[in-house]
All heavy atoms as an XYZ file, in Angstrom:
654
protein
N     146.977      7.566     52.093
C     147.160      8.115     50.810
C     148.169      9.282     50.859
O     147.994     10.228     51.597
C     145.807      8.602     50.310
C     145.827      9.129     48.916
S     144.170      9.188     48.236
C     143.780     10.852     48.442
N     149.198      9.169     50.080
C     150.249     10.186     50.097
C     149.919     11.271     49.094
O     149.547     10.974     47.973
C     151.581      9.541     49.790
N     150.071     12.493     49.496
C     149.779     13.613     48.637
C     151.111     14.315     48.229
O     152.171     14.040     48.781
N     150.993     15.205     47.272
C     152.179     15.885     46.862
C     152.413     17.221     47.559
O     153.282     17.980     47.191
C     152.206     16.076     45.327
C     150.987     16.876     44.866
O     150.192     17.327     45.662
N     150.837     16.975     43.577
N     151.540     17.519     48.565
C     151.730     18.773     49.302
C     150.973     19.969     48.746
O     150.937     21.040     49.317
N     150.374     19.830     47.560
C     149.657     20.974     46.972
C     148.423     21.367     47.764
O     148.103     22.515     47.858
C     149.333     20.712     45.527
C     150.535     20.685     44.622
C     150.081     20.462     43.199
N     151.244     20.268     42.382
C     151.579     21.085     41.369
N     150.784     22.075     41.057
N     152.676     20.858     40.690
N     147.729     20.373     48.299
C     146.506     20.705     49.081
C     146.888     21.439     50.327
O     146.195     22.352     50.775
C     145.725     19.421     49.439
O     146.570     18.511     50.131
C     145.134     18.781     48.201
N     148.001     21.109     50.941
C     148.468     21.802     52.135
C     148.829     23.266     51.764
O     148.562     24.190     52.540
C     149.669     21.095     52.731
N     149.435     23.474     50.609
C     149.751     24.830     50.171
C     148.485     25.660     49.983
O     148.450     26.829     50.358
C     150.515     24.756     48.821
C     151.943     24.266     48.964
C     152.626     24.132     47.626
O     152.077     24.637     46.631
O     153.712     23.575     47.590
N     147.462     25.073     49.367
C     146.217     25.770     49.163
C     145.505     26.119     50.489
O     144.959     27.157     50.628
C     145.242     24.964     48.293
C     145.487     25.225     46.806
C     144.402     24.618     45.987
N     145.028     23.551     45.228
C     144.579     22.356     45.058
N     143.399     22.002     45.555
N     145.238     21.450     44.373
N     145.583     25.202     51.417
C     144.926     25.452     52.727
C     145.648     26.548     53.500
O     145.022     27.298     54.193
C     144.959     24.135     53.524
C     143.989     23.106     53.013
C     144.121     21.796     53.765
O     144.945     21.701     54.709
O     143.417     20.838     53.351
N     146.962     26.664     53.351
C     147.745     27.681     54.039
C     147.826     29.015     53.323
O     148.365     29.968     53.830
C     149.151     27.156     54.345
C     149.124     25.957     55.250
O     148.221     25.839     56.080
N     150.102     25.100     55.099
N     147.300     29.100     52.074
C     147.351     30.332     51.331
C     146.458     31.367     51.978
O     145.401     31.038     52.514
C     146.908     30.055     49.884
N     146.865     32.646     51.925
C     146.024     33.677     52.530
C     144.702     33.825     51.746
O     144.697     33.684     50.550
C     146.879     34.942     52.434
C     147.880     34.666     51.362
C     148.107     33.168     51.366
N     143.628     34.057     52.490
C     142.337     34.270     51.881
C     142.236     35.691     51.423
O     142.499     36.613     52.134
C     141.211     33.954     52.856
C     141.282     32.546     53.429
C     140.928     31.506     52.413
C     140.904     30.166     53.094
N     141.227     29.099     52.235
N     141.832     35.857     50.161
C     141.657     37.199     49.587
C     140.168     37.510     49.521
O     139.436     36.713     48.922
C     142.295     37.317     48.181
C     142.069     38.697     47.576
C     143.773     36.978     48.246
N     139.690     38.572     50.112
C     138.255     38.909     50.033
C     137.839     39.104     48.595
O     138.619     39.523     47.751
C     138.155     40.217     50.806
C     139.400     40.346     51.593
C     140.435     39.582     50.888
N     136.595     38.772     48.309
C     136.050     38.848     46.940
C     136.198     40.221     46.371
O     136.452     40.446     45.200
C     134.589     38.421     46.939
C     133.925     38.522     45.577
N     134.332     37.682     44.542
C     133.027     39.369     45.077
C     133.650     38.012     43.460
N     132.828     38.998     43.770
N     136.023     41.301     47.206
C     136.073     42.661     46.746
C     137.448     43.028     46.209
O     137.577     43.984     45.446
C     135.678     43.616     47.861
N     138.510     42.309     46.607
C     139.858     42.658     46.199
C     140.276     41.933     44.938
O     141.347     42.184     44.390
C     140.845     42.395     47.321
C     140.649     43.196     48.588
C     141.695     42.777     49.603
C     140.732     44.693     48.314
N     139.481     40.965     44.499
C     139.860     40.206     43.316
C     139.407     40.941     42.063
O     138.295     41.393     41.985
C     139.179     38.836     43.337
C     139.708     37.944     44.444
C     138.994     36.620     44.402
C     139.458     35.728     45.537
N     138.767     34.472     45.569
N     140.276     41.120     41.112
C     139.883     41.791     39.852
C     138.923     40.878     39.071
O     138.954     39.660     39.197
C     141.216     41.999     39.091
C     142.092     40.945     39.632
C     141.695     40.732     41.065
N     138.076     41.468     38.178
C     137.198     40.660     37.396
C     137.982     39.821     36.401
O     139.106     40.113     36.086
C     136.323     41.675     36.720
C     137.082     42.912     36.683
C     137.945     42.908     37.927
N     137.316     38.808     35.861
C     137.963     37.913     34.931
C     138.361     38.660     33.664
O     139.388     38.420     33.058
C     137.052     36.746     34.602
N     137.511     39.622     33.178
C     137.813     40.285     31.974
C     137.330     41.749     32.042
O     136.161     41.980     32.199
C     137.104     39.576     30.811
C     137.419     40.164     29.454
S     137.209     38.777     28.413
C     138.238     38.962     27.081
N     138.231     42.759     31.975
C     137.809     44.121     32.026
C     137.082     44.515     30.729
O     137.126     43.781     29.745
C     139.105     44.871     32.214
C     140.188     43.984     31.791
C     139.686     42.559     31.916
N     136.480     45.690     30.775
C     135.788     46.197     29.579
C     136.749     46.431     28.458
O     137.874     46.909     28.647
C     135.079     47.494     29.864
C     133.837     47.456     30.706
C     133.368     48.871     31.018
C     132.754     46.673     29.990
N     136.335     46.094     27.269
C     137.162     46.377     26.073
C     136.704     47.626     25.373
O     135.578     48.110     25.628
C     137.106     45.207     25.116
O     135.799     45.094     24.564
N     137.527     48.178     24.547
C     137.188     49.379     23.790
C     135.942     49.113     22.939
O     135.076     49.974     22.845
C     138.379     49.790     22.928
C     138.109     51.033     22.118
O     137.694     52.039     22.770
O     138.311     51.039     20.903
N     135.862     47.931     22.366
C     134.737     47.591     21.518
C     133.397     47.567     22.281
O     132.397     48.099     21.833
C     134.939     46.252     20.822
O     136.217     46.273     20.172
C     133.895     45.944     19.824
N     133.453     46.969     23.482
C     132.233     46.874     24.280
C     131.748     48.260     24.758
O     130.569     48.538     24.877
C     132.401     45.922     25.483
O     133.389     46.424     26.335
N     132.698     49.161     24.993
C     132.380     50.515     25.404
C     131.742     51.277     24.235
O     130.733     51.958     24.362
C     133.582     51.254     25.899
C     134.072     50.604     27.230
C     133.333     52.736     26.129
C     135.442     51.104     27.669
N     132.334     51.135     23.074
C     131.775     51.824     21.871
C     130.382     51.279     21.504
O     129.538     52.046     21.042
C     132.713     51.647     20.683
C     133.988     52.412     20.786
C     134.839     52.107     19.586
N     136.189     52.576     19.824
C     136.876     53.323     18.959
N     136.359     53.677     17.843
N     138.093     53.650     19.256
N     130.180     49.993     21.693
C     128.904     49.369     21.272
C     127.832     49.474     22.342
O     126.700     49.004     22.092
C     129.141     47.898     20.933
C     129.969     47.785     19.676
O     130.033     48.637     18.846
N     130.633     46.624     19.552
N     128.092     50.054     23.492
C     127.102     50.162     24.550
C     126.022     51.166     24.082
O     126.302     52.308     23.848
C     127.750     50.662     25.833
N     124.821     50.684     23.977
C     123.685     51.504     23.512
C     122.790     51.899     24.718
O     122.669     51.131     25.664
C     122.853     50.718     22.506
C     123.640     50.226     21.304
C     124.130     51.376     20.476
C     124.897     50.849     19.286
N     125.858     51.787     18.755
N     122.137     53.047     24.644
C     121.249     53.448     25.730
C     120.037     52.548     25.760
O     119.557     52.031     24.730
C     120.886     54.877     25.346
C     121.148     55.029     23.913
C     122.252     54.063     23.601
N     119.485     52.361     26.981
C     118.269     51.603     27.199
C     117.281     52.483     27.962
O     117.547     53.618     28.257
C     118.586     50.323     27.951
C     119.463     49.338     27.150
C     119.795     48.078     27.892
O     119.380     47.962     29.079
O     120.465     47.217     27.340
N     116.139     51.908     28.320
C     115.113     52.656     29.038
C     115.623     53.164     30.372
O     115.274     54.234     30.831
C     113.856     51.801     29.206
N     116.442     52.336     31.101
C     116.996     52.718     32.393
C     118.523     52.784     32.249
O     119.106     52.085     31.447
C     116.651     51.630     33.420
C     115.182     51.576     33.786
C     115.007     50.604     34.895
C     113.583     50.549     35.357
N     113.399     49.620     36.507
N     119.146     53.619     33.048
C     120.626     53.643     33.055
C     121.163     52.268     33.464
O     120.577     51.601     34.283
C     120.966     54.683     34.110
C     119.757     55.488     34.275
C     118.601     54.625     33.974
N     122.301     51.875     32.902
C     122.887     50.575     33.265
C     124.363     50.746     33.508
O     125.028     51.661     33.013
C     122.592     49.522     32.229
C     123.264     49.761     30.912
C     122.940     48.645     29.947
N     123.554     48.892     28.664
C     124.175     48.035     27.935
N     124.201     46.793     28.322
N     124.702     48.331     26.800
N     124.894     49.832     34.309
C     126.305     49.845     34.680
C     127.022     48.706     33.965
O     126.573     47.583     33.956
C     126.476     49.639     36.162
C     125.823     50.732     37.001
C     125.987     50.406     38.477
C     125.269     51.390     39.343
N     125.369     51.027     40.773
N     128.191     49.017     33.387
C     129.075     48.020     32.799
C     130.333     47.992     33.657
O     131.116     48.967     33.677
C     129.428     48.369     31.366
C     128.241     48.511     30.371
C     128.728     49.026     29.026
C     127.549     47.188     30.214
N     130.503     46.918     34.397
C     131.618     46.852     35.377
C     132.976     46.638     34.661
O     133.051     45.902     33.716
C     131.378     45.680     36.318
O     130.222     45.891     37.072
N     133.965     47.339     35.201
C     135.320     47.193     34.720
C     136.133     46.463     35.771
O     136.041     45.237     35.890
C     135.919     48.523     34.356
C     137.182     48.444     33.569
O     137.374     47.425     32.870
O     138.039     49.346     33.627
N     136.890     47.147     36.569
C     137.685     46.474     37.593
C     137.883     47.376     38.772
O     137.854     48.622     38.645
C     139.016     46.049     37.049
O     139.756     47.158     36.609
N     138.134     46.777     39.920
C     138.400     47.477     41.168
C     137.408     48.558     41.507
O     137.793     49.615     41.991
C     139.803     48.061     41.118
C     140.843     46.949     40.897
C     141.515     46.736     39.738
C     141.312     46.015     41.832
N     142.352     45.693     39.931
C     142.255     45.224     41.184
C     141.008     45.769     43.163
C     142.922     44.192     41.832
C     141.676     44.704     43.801
C     142.606     43.945     43.122
N     136.128     48.351     41.227
C     135.118     49.332     41.592
C     134.768     50.318     40.503
O     133.851     51.119     40.641
N     135.504     50.298     39.402
C     135.207     51.218     38.298
C     134.096     50.629     37.418
O     134.026     49.423     37.267
C     136.428     51.450     37.421
C     137.437     52.385     38.021
S     138.752     52.820     36.895
C     137.838     53.672     35.611
N     133.202     51.515     36.956
C     132.203     51.054     36.024
C     131.827     52.198     35.087
O     132.077     53.351     35.352
C     130.991     50.510     36.762
C     130.215     51.510     37.594
C     129.152     52.233     37.087
C     130.557     51.701     38.929
C     128.447     53.099     37.851
C     129.867     52.583     39.724
C     128.816     53.315     39.186
O     128.129     54.219     39.952
N     131.266     51.828     33.975
C     130.798     52.792     32.982
C     129.281     52.867     33.118
O     128.579     51.849     32.999
C     131.198     52.334     31.554
C     130.827     53.302     30.450
C     131.664     54.568     30.516
C     131.002     52.613     29.110
N     128.758     54.054     33.359
C     127.326     54.257     33.474
C     126.826     54.748     32.117
O     127.245     55.791     31.663
C     127.003     55.264     34.588
C     125.535     55.583     34.790
C     124.819     54.367     35.347
C     125.410     56.735     35.739
N     125.923     53.982     31.465
C     125.345     54.367     30.213
C     123.946     54.880     30.513
O     123.092     54.148     30.987
C     125.281     53.169     29.231
C     124.688     53.594     27.899
C     126.658     52.577     29.039
N     123.706     56.186     30.299
C     122.443     56.792     30.611
C     121.399     56.491     29.530
O     121.775     56.067     28.445
C     122.577     58.324     30.820
O     122.936     58.880     29.557
C     123.635     58.642     31.833
N     120.155     56.762     29.855
C     119.096     56.514     28.880
C     119.142     57.488     27.714
O     118.554     57.254     26.680
C     117.701     56.535     29.562
C     117.363     57.905     30.077
N     117.828     58.359     31.319
C     116.598     58.885     29.589
C     117.344     59.588     31.514
N     116.595     59.909     30.486
N     119.885     58.572     27.885
C     120.050     59.603     26.813
C     121.249     59.282     25.927
O     121.489     59.976     24.950
C     120.177     60.975     27.419
C     118.940     61.413     28.164
C     119.185     62.679     28.951
O     120.360     63.046     29.150
O     118.197     63.288     29.349
N     122.056     58.268     26.303
C     123.188     57.901     25.490
C     124.522     58.367     26.049
O     125.562     58.111     25.449
N     124.539     59.052     27.202
C     125.770     59.522     27.804
C     126.522     58.344     28.408
O     125.923     57.381     28.876
N     127.813     58.452     28.409
C     128.665     57.410     29.012
C     129.623     58.090     30.052
O     130.405     58.949     29.695
C     129.515     56.689     27.939
C     128.638     55.945     26.960
C     129.446     55.316     25.840
C     128.520     54.659     24.848
N     129.237     54.117     23.701
N     129.442     57.676     31.311
C     130.176     58.293     32.384
C     130.956     57.252     33.169
O     130.424     56.217     33.525
C     129.184     58.993     33.350
C     128.197     59.966     32.727
C     127.098     60.266     33.717
C     128.936     61.192     32.298
N     132.232     57.513     33.407
C     133.037     56.645     34.238
C     132.813     56.997     35.702
O     132.851     58.168     36.094
C     134.529     56.757     33.904
C     134.903     56.042     32.672
C     135.124     56.579     31.446
C     135.089     54.635     32.502
N     135.439     55.608     30.528
C     135.410     54.425     31.178
C     134.959     53.544     33.380
C     135.665     53.126     30.675
C     135.196     52.300     32.922
C     135.552     52.069     31.564
N     132.583     55.998     36.523
C     132.352     56.183     37.976
C     133.222     55.220     38.760
O     133.628     54.188     38.229
C     130.896     55.902     38.319
C     129.907     56.783     37.612
C     129.540     57.932     38.458
N     128.692     58.855     37.718
C     127.692     59.471     38.298
N     127.392     59.229     39.541
N     126.995     60.340     37.629
N     133.510     55.569     39.995
C     134.318     54.729     40.865
C     133.546     54.531     42.183
O     133.222     55.532     42.856
C     135.651     55.360     41.144
C     136.560     54.604     42.124
C     136.991     53.265     41.530
C     137.758     55.457     42.508
N     133.216     53.275     42.509
C     132.599     52.995     43.819
C     133.728     52.731     44.800
O     134.689     52.048     44.486
C     131.746     51.727     43.730
C     130.425     51.890     43.065
C     129.499     50.730     43.254
C     130.145     49.385     43.057
N     129.230     48.284     43.065
N     133.565     53.304     46.003
C     134.566     53.059     47.017
C     133.927     53.082     48.373
O     132.778     53.519     48.527
C     135.682     54.104     46.947
C     135.253     55.536     47.209
C     135.321     56.052     48.483
C     134.792     56.318     46.191
C     134.909     57.344     48.732
C     134.381     57.631     46.423
C     134.440     58.143     47.692
O     134.019     59.404     47.939
N     134.658     52.612     49.362
C     134.175     52.575     50.749
C     135.230     53.198     51.618
O     136.397     52.885     51.533
C     133.930     51.131     51.132
C     133.372     50.988     52.535
C     133.185     49.542     52.851
N     132.148     49.025     51.982
C     131.595     47.832     52.117
N     131.967     47.074     53.091
N     130.690     47.416     51.294
N     134.804     54.098     52.449
C     135.678     54.755     53.458
C     135.136     54.404     54.810
O     134.173     54.987     55.210
C     135.789     56.239     53.183
C     136.747     56.924     54.044
C     138.124     56.780     53.801
C     136.377     57.718     55.105
C     139.076     57.417     54.592
C     137.292     58.383     55.889
C     138.652     58.206     55.628
N     135.730     53.442     55.478
C     135.172     52.926     56.737
C     133.894     52.188     56.433
O     133.903     51.233     55.655
N     132.805     52.619     56.999
C     131.515     51.923     56.756
C     130.692     52.681     55.729
O     129.651     52.218     55.294
C     130.700     51.777     58.056
C     131.389     50.834     58.997
C     130.451     53.153     58.687
N     131.147     53.882     55.329
C     130.406     54.705     54.383
C     130.736     54.296     52.928
O     131.877     54.226     52.542
C     130.799     56.151     54.539
C     129.625     57.015     54.802
C     130.108     58.424     55.002
N     129.795     59.167     53.788
C     130.202     60.332     53.514
N     130.950     60.992     54.361
N     129.896     60.908     52.386
N     129.710     54.024     52.128
C     129.897     53.728     50.710
C     129.658     55.037     49.911
O     128.765     55.821     50.288
C     128.956     52.652     50.228
C     129.189     51.328     50.864
C     128.185     50.331     50.352
C     128.309     48.993     51.074
N     127.308     48.077     50.648
N     130.367     55.189     48.849
C     130.174     56.373     48.023
C     130.574     56.060     46.575
O     131.118     55.015     46.278
C     131.038     57.522     48.572
O     130.683     58.689     47.911
N     130.236     56.999     45.729
C     130.541     56.879     44.297
C     131.120     58.210     43.801
O     130.566     59.290     44.144
C     129.251     56.539     43.546
S     129.495     56.439     41.788
N     132.185     58.162     43.077
C     132.826     59.368     42.611
C     132.813     59.379     41.087
O     133.244     58.435     40.434
C     134.262     59.398     43.116
O     134.924     60.502     42.607
N     132.314     60.500     40.484
C     132.409     60.608     39.047
C     133.845     60.849     38.617
O     134.576     61.617     39.231
C     131.507     61.804     38.689
C     131.431     62.573     39.947
C     131.658     61.651     41.085
N     134.294     60.200     37.563
C     135.683     60.325     37.117
C     135.757     61.162     35.818
O     136.433     62.156     35.761
C     136.337     58.995     36.913
C     136.484     58.176     38.206
C     137.084     56.806     37.836
C     137.396     58.884     39.179
N     135.074     60.690     34.785
C     135.176     61.353     33.492
C     134.044     61.022     32.586
O     133.367     59.989     32.797
C     136.498     61.005     32.818
N     133.792     61.820     31.610
C     132.857     61.514     30.549
C     133.631     60.972     29.366
O     134.731     61.418     29.063
C     132.202     62.812     30.097
C     130.710     62.796     30.164
C     130.150     64.062     29.675
N     130.193     65.063     30.713
C     129.780     66.281     30.529
N     129.395     66.702     29.374
N     129.826     67.131     31.550
N     133.072     59.978     28.639
C     133.754     59.537     27.454
C     133.482     60.496     26.334
O     132.399     61.044     26.183
C     133.276     58.141     27.046
O     131.891     58.156     26.868
C     133.637     57.114     28.111
N     134.497     60.788     25.599
C     134.393     61.734     24.496
C     134.167     61.049     23.176
O     134.702     59.982     22.933
C     135.665     62.594     24.396
C     136.018     63.368     25.660
C     137.385     64.031     25.456
C     134.964     64.401     25.975
N     133.354     61.676     22.382
C     133.127     61.113     21.039
C     133.849     62.011     20.028
O     133.623     63.177     19.936
C     131.601     61.119     20.678
O     130.929     60.411     21.717
C     131.365     60.484     19.362
N     134.792     61.422     19.328
C     135.582     62.160     18.355
C     135.094     61.846     16.946
O     134.899     60.686     16.616
C     137.084     61.809     18.467
C     137.685     62.106     19.841
C     139.131     61.587     19.831
C     137.672     63.567     20.164
N     134.863     62.858     16.166
C     134.372     62.637     14.830
C     135.489     62.660     13.820
O     136.519     63.166     14.034
C     133.361     63.721     14.471
């Protein structure tokens, strides 16, 4: 069976670790505005380790998960502001 070479191209393509692939769809402005507080804090993932933490009190905090060697950590970035 003769192929067109595409399978060979896919087999030779470099493998990208799952952690380096961006998500299919980042958070939209609407989803951030509509995020409501729940009984427990929840994370809304964005891309490349960034996520929005919605606290049970209604606060919205941007955080960044990262790894330095074998150590995992989380860095606070900013609070979302509510403009009236």
